[in-house]
N, C-alpha and C positions, 0 to 999 in steps of 0.2 A: 640690699642697701646700695645706693649709688654714691660713690666716693670720688672726688677730685682733690688731689693733693697738690697745692702750690708749694714748691720747694726750691731751695737754692741749687746751684749748678755743681755742687760737690759730687764727684763721680762715685763715691762709695756711700754705703749706708751706715758707716761706723764712725764718722768724724764730726757729725753735727746733729742738732736736734731734728732736722728734717729727716735724717736717716733713722732716728729713733722712732719717729711716727711711721715711716714706711715699713720698718720691721714689725711694728705693732699691728699695722693694718694687714700685712701679709700673714702674720701669726694668727690673726682672727679669721683668716680665710676670705678676706674681702678682696674683690677685684677693684683695683685702683687705677685711675687715669692720672698720670703724673704730668704736671705742667712745670717745667723748669723756668724760673724767672731770671731776669737780668741781675747781675751782681749789684749794680747801683740801685739803691732804694728809690731814688727819684725817677727811675725808669719802670717802676712797678705799678702803673696806673690801675691795672686790673685787680691786683691784690688790694690796693688802697680802696677801690670801689666796693670790694666784697667785705672787707673787715674794718675799714676806717683807719688802717695803719699800713705801713709799707714793709713790716717785718714778716718773715716766714719762719716756720711753716703755717699754712692756713689750709684746713681741710673743709671742703664743702661736702657735708654728709646729709643726703636726702634734702638738699636745698638749704640747709643751715650752715653758715660759715662759722667755724670754730678756729680761733687762733691760739697760739702757745702750745708747745709740744705736750706739756703736762696735762693741760685741759683736754686736748684731743685724746690722749691715751686714757684718761679718766672716763671720758665719754664712751670710748670703746668698751672699757671694762663694765660700765653700767649697762650698756646695751647687751653684752654677753650675759650678764646676770639676769636681765629681764627675760631673755630668750630661754634660759635654763629653767625658769619656774613653771 
């Protein structure tokens, strides 16, 4: 699975929803390319083009952009369940 995670510039994985997604991806054993985005939402043109909004996290998983940390983590759990069957 190819994963690109667009996330905030918070330096730790424990203080924000972006870190929650990063932890879940690593816990699932996924290799992740992290793209740190600017603090200001108006400077996030690439994120806006991918998801239609300027908020992060946004994960591009096998070409599909998924926004919102809960939806990304749910997507990972569904993928793990499919592989286990």
